[in-house]
C-alpha positions as CSV (number, residue, x, y, z in Angstrom):
1,M,0.0,0.0,0.0
2,A,2.8,2.5,0.8
3,K,3.5,3.2,-2.9
4,C,2.8,6.3,-4.9
5,A,0.3,5.7,-7.7
6,V,2.0,8.4,-9.9
7,C,5.8,7.9,-9.5
8,E,5.8,4.4,-7.9
9,K,7.9,5.7,-5.0
10,G,7.9,3.2,-2.1
11,V,10.0,2.2,0.9
12,H,13.8,2.4,0.8
13,F,16.1,0.0,2.5
14,G,19.5,0.6,3.9
15,N,21.7,0.6,7.0
16,G,21.3,2.6,10.1
17,V,24.8,3.4,11.4
18,S,25.3,4.2,15.0
19,H,28.0,6.5,16.5
20,S,30.2,3.5,17.1
21,H,29.6,2.5,13.4
22,R,27.6,-0.6,14.2
23,R,25.1,-1.2,11.4
24,S,21.5,-2.3,11.6
25,N,18.7,-2.7,9.0
26,K,16.7,0.5,8.4
27,I,13.5,1.3,6.4
28,W,12.6,4.8,5.2
29,K,8.9,5.1,4.3
30,S,7.7,7.6,1.7
31,N,5.3,10.3,2.7
32,I,2.2,8.8,1.1
33,K,-1.3,10.5,1.4
34,R,-4.7,9.2,0.3
35,V,-6.2,12.0,-1.7
36,S,-9.1,12.5,-4.1
37,C,-7.8,13.1,-7.6
38,K,-9.3,13.5,-11.0
39,V,-8.5,10.6,-13.3
40,N,-10.0,11.1,-16.8
41,G,-12.4,13.7,-15.4
42,V,-13.7,11.3,-12.7
43,P,-12.8,11.8,-9.0
44,Q,-10.9,8.8,-7.6
45,K,-9.1,8.1,-4.3
46,L,-5.4,7.5,-4.9
47,Y,-2.3,7.0,-2.7
48,V,0.1,9.8,-3.8
49,C,3.4,10.9,-2.3
50,A,3.8,14.5,-1.0
51,S,6.4,15.4,-3.6
52,C,3.9,14.6,-6.5
53,L,1.2,16.7,-4.7
54,R,3.6,19.6,-4.3
55,S,4.9,19.5,-7.9
56,G,1.4,19.4,-9.3
57,R,1.6,16.1,-11.1
58,V,-1.9,15.2,-9.9
59,E,-5.1,17.3,-10.1
60,R,-7.1,17.2,-6.9
61,A,-10.8,16.8,-7.1
């Protein structure tokens, strides 16, 4: 569910590195919002990331 319907941005995986340089697994989640958007002139609920909302890639209904 945590994936943008426009740019397909999802979770990112990597290592969390402590001060003593010990590494542990880390997940960064995208800022996904459920918004009402116009798709082919019809309002539809989509999961869209905040960067797509700010850039105007989707038209809100």
